N, C-alpha and C positions, 0 to 999 in steps of 0.2 A: 253398328248391326246387332238383329236380337239373335240370338241363339237360345233355337226351341229343341228341347230333350221331350222326345215324344213316350208317353206313359202306356202307345196301346202295345199288344204283341206284334212281333213282324212275321209273316208269314210267307212260305215260300214252298212251290211245289217241285217236285223232283220227281222223274222218272225212274224207278226201281225196279223196271221189267227183270231185270241184269241181275238181281240179287235174285237167286234161285237154289234149291237143293244143291243140287251141281252147279256150285258159282263160278263163274269166266274170272279172268283178270278185271275185265270191267265191273263186274258185277261187285269185287273184293273194292273196288277203289271208290266205288259208289258209299258203298255200305261206311268205310270209314271216313269218307267226307261227310256225310249225315251224323257219324258218332261225333265228329270232330266239331261240326256246325251247331252241334246240341251242349257242346262243353264249353264252347266258346262266346254264345250269346243266350243267357236263361228267359230271354224273353219270345225267342225264335220257337217258331209253333212250324211245322212242318205235314205236306200233306205228300204221302208220297202214293205214285201210279205203278200198282206195282202185278206184277206176274200171278196167275191163276194159280199155278203149282205152289206158290207160298205167298202166301194173300198177307200174313202179318208179320215181314221178314225182319222189324227191328219194333220190339215194343217198348217204349215208352210215353209218359205220360202227355209229352207235345208232340205225338208222333199219329196222326192220323192216314189209313189207307184205303184206299178208291182199288178195285183190284180192274185192269184191264182187260175187254172180253172183245 
């Protein structure tokens, strides 16, 4: 059995449209999940699909946002 460790960053896309200025329970939950994922894996890169009212809900060097229109 060969163990291979990838050096490439992991990329995940998350629907973060519920993170708005008036955040709902789902929005808060999503926001906490995102911050915890970033803390858990230093190679993780996130792409967020965001709401136009809050185009950049999380500012982090490993997070890119795309506004859903």
